[in-house]
DRENROBA-827291 format. One record per residue (C-alpha): x, y, z; residue in three letters. Coordinates in nm, 3 decimals. Layout:
N
+---------+---------+---------+------+
|      c1 |      c2 |      c3 | rest |
+---------+---------+---------+------+
|       X |       Y |       Z |  ala |
...
+---------+---------+---------+------+
//
This chain:
159
+---------+---------+---------+------+
|      c1 |      c2 |      c3 | rest |
+---------+---------+---------+------+
|  16.624 |   1.596 |  17.468 |  met |
|  16.724 |   1.674 |  17.817 |  leu |
|  16.652 |   1.586 |  18.174 |  leu |
|  16.760 |   1.780 |  18.431 |  his |
|  16.716 |   1.657 |  18.773 |  leu |
|  16.739 |   1.918 |  19.090 |  ile |
|  16.729 |   1.773 |  19.445 |  arg |
|  16.587 |   1.998 |  19.697 |  his |
|  16.792 |   2.234 |  19.881 |  ala |
|  16.918 |   2.184 |  20.231 |  lys |
|  16.637 |   2.144 |  20.492 |  thr |
|  16.537 |   2.216 |  20.852 |  asp |
|  16.544 |   1.849 |  21.018 |  gln |
|  16.185 |   1.926 |  21.159 |  glu |
|  15.881 |   2.125 |  21.061 |  ser |
|  15.650 |   2.342 |  21.247 |  pro |
|  15.375 |   2.112 |  21.213 |  thr |
|  15.584 |   1.797 |  21.256 |  gly |
|  15.527 |   1.676 |  20.947 |  lys |
|  15.815 |   1.597 |  20.710 |  asp |
|  15.607 |   1.704 |  20.382 |  phe |
|  15.580 |   2.067 |  20.567 |  asp |
|  15.964 |   2.094 |  20.640 |  arg |
|  16.140 |   2.398 |  20.534 |  glu |
|  16.477 |   2.512 |  20.388 |  leu |
|  16.764 |   2.656 |  20.582 |  leu |
|  16.942 |   2.928 |  20.490 |  pro |
|  17.236 |   2.745 |  20.343 |  arg |
|  16.956 |   2.606 |  20.115 |  gly |
|  16.877 |   2.895 |  19.984 |  trp |
|  17.215 |   2.996 |  19.883 |  lys |
|  17.262 |   2.687 |  19.743 |  gln |
|  16.928 |   2.765 |  19.551 |  cys |
|  17.100 |   3.098 |  19.434 |  ala |
|  17.423 |   2.954 |  19.357 |  glu |
|  17.233 |   2.698 |  19.140 |  leu |
|  17.038 |   2.975 |  18.972 |  ser |
|  17.321 |   3.126 |  18.848 |  thr |
|  17.471 |   2.807 |  18.690 |  tyr |
|  17.131 |   2.696 |  18.515 |  leu |
|  17.155 |   3.034 |  18.357 |  ile |
|  17.373 |   2.898 |  18.154 |  gly |
|  17.258 |   2.563 |  18.101 |  glu |
|  16.888 |   2.551 |  18.059 |  leu |
|  16.677 |   2.672 |  17.785 |  asp |
|  16.364 |   2.782 |  17.925 |  tyr |
|  16.114 |   2.824 |  17.687 |  thr |
|  16.129 |   2.459 |  17.602 |  thr |
|  16.153 |   2.359 |  17.915 |  cys |
|  15.867 |   2.158 |  18.138 |  arg |
|  15.902 |   2.179 |  18.493 |  val |
|  15.757 |   1.888 |  18.756 |  val |
|  15.814 |   1.970 |  19.132 |  cys |
|  15.722 |   1.749 |  19.401 |  ser |
|  15.448 |   1.937 |  19.602 |  ser |
|  15.660 |   1.906 |  19.918 |  ala |
|  15.750 |   2.237 |  20.113 |  lys |
|  16.140 |   2.235 |  20.053 |  arg |
|  16.061 |   2.139 |  19.706 |  thr |
|  15.834 |   2.453 |  19.645 |  arg |
|  16.063 |   2.673 |  19.767 |  gln |
|  16.391 |   2.484 |  19.562 |  thr |
|  16.180 |   2.616 |  19.292 |  leu |
|  16.102 |   2.963 |  19.451 |  glu |
|  16.482 |   2.988 |  19.526 |  gly |
|  16.539 |   2.944 |  19.097 |  leu |
|  16.222 |   3.165 |  19.032 |  ser |
|  16.463 |   3.336 |  18.816 |  ala |
|  16.462 |   3.052 |  18.616 |  asn |
|  16.133 |   2.891 |  18.639 |  phe |
|  15.788 |   3.010 |  18.631 |  ser |
|  15.561 |   2.867 |  18.891 |  glu |
|  15.276 |   2.919 |  18.623 |  glu |
|  15.427 |   2.670 |  18.367 |  glu |
|  15.522 |   2.458 |  18.668 |  thr |
|  15.307 |   2.081 |  18.778 |  asp |
|  15.305 |   2.023 |  19.110 |  phe |
|  15.259 |   1.686 |  19.208 |  thr |
|  15.243 |   1.506 |  19.575 |  glu |
|  15.323 |   1.176 |  19.343 |  glu |
|  15.665 |   1.301 |  19.346 |  leu |
|  15.706 |   1.355 |  19.737 |  tyr |
|  15.932 |   1.023 |  19.852 |  leu |
|  15.880 |   0.838 |  19.559 |  cys |
|  16.081 |   0.598 |  19.393 |  ser |
|  16.252 |   0.532 |  19.074 |  val |
|  15.977 |   0.362 |  18.949 |  lys |
|  15.719 |   0.682 |  18.986 |  thr |
|  15.978 |   0.871 |  18.827 |  tyr |
|  15.995 |   0.638 |  18.535 |  leu |
|  15.601 |   0.652 |  18.530 |  lys |
|  15.604 |   0.977 |  18.492 |  leu |
|  15.862 |   1.019 |  18.249 |  ile |
|  15.732 |   0.759 |  17.990 |  trp |
|  15.386 |   0.919 |  18.013 |  gln |
|  15.542 |   1.256 |  17.837 |  glu |
|  15.379 |   1.273 |  17.535 |  asn |
|  15.631 |   1.610 |  17.416 |  his |
|  16.010 |   1.645 |  17.296 |  pro |
|  16.064 |   1.945 |  17.521 |  asp |
|  16.323 |   1.901 |  17.783 |  asp |
|  16.217 |   1.862 |  18.143 |  leu |
|  16.314 |   1.905 |  18.494 |  val |
|  16.208 |   1.704 |  18.787 |  leu |
|  16.284 |   1.865 |  19.131 |  ile |
|  16.223 |   1.625 |  19.376 |  gly |
|  16.357 |   1.383 |  19.653 |  his |
|  16.614 |   1.113 |  19.733 |  asn |
|  16.628 |   0.844 |  19.773 |  phe |
|  16.429 |   0.825 |  19.402 |  gly |
|  16.590 |   1.103 |  19.245 |  ile |
|  16.927 |   0.971 |  19.255 |  ser |
|  16.805 |   0.593 |  19.147 |  asp |
|  16.654 |   0.753 |  18.850 |  leu |
|  17.019 |   0.933 |  18.745 |  ala |
|  17.143 |   0.574 |  18.823 |  asn |
|  16.924 |   0.405 |  18.644 |  tyr |
|  16.953 |   0.636 |  18.309 |  phe |
|  17.336 |   0.675 |  18.378 |  leu |
|  17.446 |   0.301 |  18.455 |  asp |
|  17.628 |   0.474 |  18.759 |  thr |
|  17.602 |   0.525 |  19.134 |  gln |
|  17.572 |   0.873 |  19.263 |  ile |
|  17.359 |   0.959 |  19.550 |  glu |
|  17.261 |   1.364 |  19.491 |  leu |
|  17.293 |   1.579 |  19.745 |  arg |
|  17.106 |   1.897 |  19.826 |  thr |
|  17.065 |   2.147 |  19.579 |  ala |
|  17.310 |   1.925 |  19.322 |  glu |
|  17.161 |   1.970 |  18.982 |  tyr |
|  17.248 |   1.648 |  18.690 |  ile |
|  17.164 |   1.704 |  18.333 |  cys |
|  17.110 |   1.352 |  18.101 |  ile |
|  17.092 |   1.388 |  17.766 |  glu |
|  16.880 |   1.110 |  17.504 |  phe |
|  16.934 |   1.069 |  17.174 |  pro |
|  16.538 |   1.051 |  17.085 |  phe |
|  16.266 |   1.204 |  17.005 |  asp |
|  16.000 |   1.051 |  17.244 |  ser |
|  16.055 |   1.020 |  17.651 |  trp |
|  15.900 |   0.675 |  17.572 |  asp |
|  16.223 |   0.574 |  17.387 |  glu |
|  16.435 |   0.621 |  17.679 |  thr |
|  16.555 |   0.330 |  17.909 |  phe |
|  16.819 |   0.192 |  18.134 |  gln |
|  17.188 |   0.327 |  18.077 |  ser |
|  17.083 |   0.527 |  17.742 |  asn |
|  17.152 |   0.895 |  17.902 |  gly |
|  17.448 |   1.051 |  17.844 |  ile |
|  17.566 |   1.257 |  18.159 |  leu |
|  17.602 |   1.621 |  18.001 |  lys |
|  17.664 |   1.825 |  18.290 |  ser |
|  17.672 |   1.779 |  18.706 |  his |
|  17.664 |   2.101 |  18.941 |  phe |
|  17.682 |   2.068 |  19.315 |  arg |
|  17.692 |   2.437 |  19.489 |  pro |
|  17.947 |   2.515 |  19.722 |  ser |
|  17.704 |   2.735 |  19.940 |  ala |
|  17.801 |   2.632 |  20.346 |  arg |
+---------+---------+---------+------+
//
């Protein structure tokens, strides 16, 4: 089983509404998405992935920037992943009742904490950064701390 973690791409510091939830990608963020999208073509089997994405504007736009790779129709959007903690991510993962690969598109610091939890390391995902963690199990509820194996790691260079 593979867990694919993606932090949203580079955003504006403010939104038109003044709400953090509504912050939009900057041109640099769209470039990051294009670069990441190209990388993911060789990394993911899109036919066996379940995608769960925070419903915030910036994560939705990041998914849109990766649209060559994913279909919005096959994506679950949830406000629960908006700025959540590692505990929320773990709860979501452990409730998955399928052996399909899982793609999570979210925010720091929860998504970085999740990578650290499974890899027993200290990493802070930057914007549009991607990590793939492999597990030697057939069920998501078998995963636990420090039992993931880093399969791949990519950070777009777009500036």
